[in-house]
N, C-alpha and C positions, 0 to 999 in steps of 0.2 A: 140911485142908491142901494134899493132893495135886491136888484138884480146883481149886484156885487156880492152882497151878504148871502144871497142863496148860492150864488157861483161856490163862494167861498166855503159855502158850509155841506154844500154838496162837495166838494172835494177833498174835506177835511174826513166827510162820511167816508169816502172811497177809500183814503188812507189809512183808516179804522181798520177796517176792511181784511180781511187777507186776498181778499179778490184783486186789489193792486198791484202787490207785488211783482205779479208778472208781468205788469204793462205799467210798469214805475218809471222805467228809460223811453215810454215812448211820452209821457203827463212830461220826463224832462226836456226829448224832444222839439217839443211843441214849445215849452218857455225859452228854450233856446232860438226854435225859430222867430216867435213872438219878438224876442229880442233883438235878433239880426236884422229887421223888418225897420227897429229906429224907433221900436216902441217901449217906455219908459216904464219899467218893472214896477215903481210901485204906486202907478197909474189905473185908475179903474179898467181902462180901456185893451191893459195888458192881462188882467186875468180872464177877462171878455173872451180877448184873443187865444188864450189857452186852452179856452174852455171848449171853443168854438171850432181850435185848429183839431183838436183830438178827437172830438165826436165827428167830424167831419169825415176823419182823416178811415178812426173807426168804422165808419157809416158802409165808409167805398171796399174794405177789406172786407167786412162781412157779407158786401152784397156782391163780393166778386166768388168768395166762397159758394153761392149757394146755384 
């Protein structure tokens, strides 16, 4: 439960900041991907899926640039 709360808090903080606007579509793509594999959007697993997928892809993109 604390992981979900932490994930939601972190996502809310990012959305409140100006840095997320450029990446908002990336968050939406991660949400769509997690929904496409059949994870219930109201479940804790969905939030974790979105968080993990977004940051895994972000990490890969940033490693590829260096």
